[in-house]
C-alpha positions as CSV (number, residue, x, y, z in Angstrom):
1,X,-0.1,-0.1,0.0
2,X,1.1,3.5,-0.7
3,X,1.0,6.4,1.7
4,X,-1.6,8.1,-0.5
5,X,-3.7,4.9,-0.7
6,X,-3.7,4.3,2.9
7,X,-4.6,8.0,3.6
8,X,-7.6,7.6,1.5
9,X,-8.7,4.2,3.2
10,X,-8.0,5.6,6.6
11,X,-10.6,8.4,6.0
12,X,-13.1,6.5,4.2
13,X,-13.1,3.3,6.5
14,X,-13.2,4.8,9.9
15,X,-12.9,1.3,11.6
16,X,-9.2,1.5,10.6
17,X,-8.9,4.4,13.2
18,X,-9.7,1.9,16.2
19,X,-6.3,0.1,16.1
20,X,-3.6,1.3,18.4
21,X,-0.8,0.8,15.7
22,X,-0.4,-0.3,11.9
23,X,2.2,-2.1,10.0
24,X,2.4,-0.4,6.6
25,X,4.3,-1.7,3.7
26,X,5.5,1.9,2.7
27,X,6.9,2.4,6.2
28,X,8.6,-0.9,6.7
29,X,9.9,-0.9,3.2
30,X,8.8,-4.5,2.5
31,X,5.8,-6.2,1.3
32,X,4.3,-9.6,2.3
33,X,5.6,-12.3,2.4
34,X,8.8,-10.6,3.4
35,X,9.4,-11.4,7.0
36,X,10.1,-7.8,7.9
37,X,6.2,-7.2,7.8
38,X,5.4,-9.7,10.3
39,X,8.3,-8.8,12.7
40,X,7.3,-5.2,12.6
41,X,3.6,-6.2,13.4
42,X,4.9,-8.4,16.3
43,X,7.1,-5.6,17.8
44,X,4.0,-3.3,17.8
45,X,1.8,-6.0,19.4
46,X,4.1,-6.3,22.3
47,X,3.3,-9.7,22.8
48,X,4.7,-13.2,22.0
49,X,4.0,-14.6,18.5
50,X,2.1,-17.5,19.8
51,X,-0.4,-15.0,21.3
52,X,-1.0,-13.3,17.9
53,X,-3.3,-14.6,15.1
54,X,-2.7,-13.9,11.5
55,X,-4.9,-15.1,8.5
56,X,-4.6,-14.2,4.8
57,X,-6.4,-15.9,1.7
58,X,-3.0,-16.3,0.1
59,X,-1.2,-19.7,1.4
60,X,2.1,-18.3,0.7
61,X,1.8,-15.3,2.8
62,X,0.4,-17.5,5.7
63,X,3.4,-19.9,5.5
64,X,5.7,-16.8,5.5
65,X,3.9,-15.7,8.6
66,X,4.2,-19.0,10.3
67,X,8.0,-19.0,10.1
68,X,8.0,-16.1,12.5
69,X,6.0,-18.1,15.1
70,X,2.6,-16.6,14.6
71,X,-0.6,-18.6,15.0
72,X,-1.8,-18.7,11.4
73,X,-4.6,-20.0,9.3
74,X,-5.5,-19.6,5.5
75,X,-8.7,-17.6,5.3
76,X,-11.5,-19.5,3.5
């Protein structure tokens, strides 16, 4: 996601504003399935990977997240 795209989504979908923090690819400098995305999210979550759940409809992304210790499932 680009900064411009995110700003538009953030304004149009107020539900995004309830989250304390966000991991955005343009800030991290990487995109899924790069491990840096998941590591950044885990740092911001302030809890062990096993206490975090990640789901995605792209199995390759789910497998990448699993390598960081996250509890993961493919979304169906």
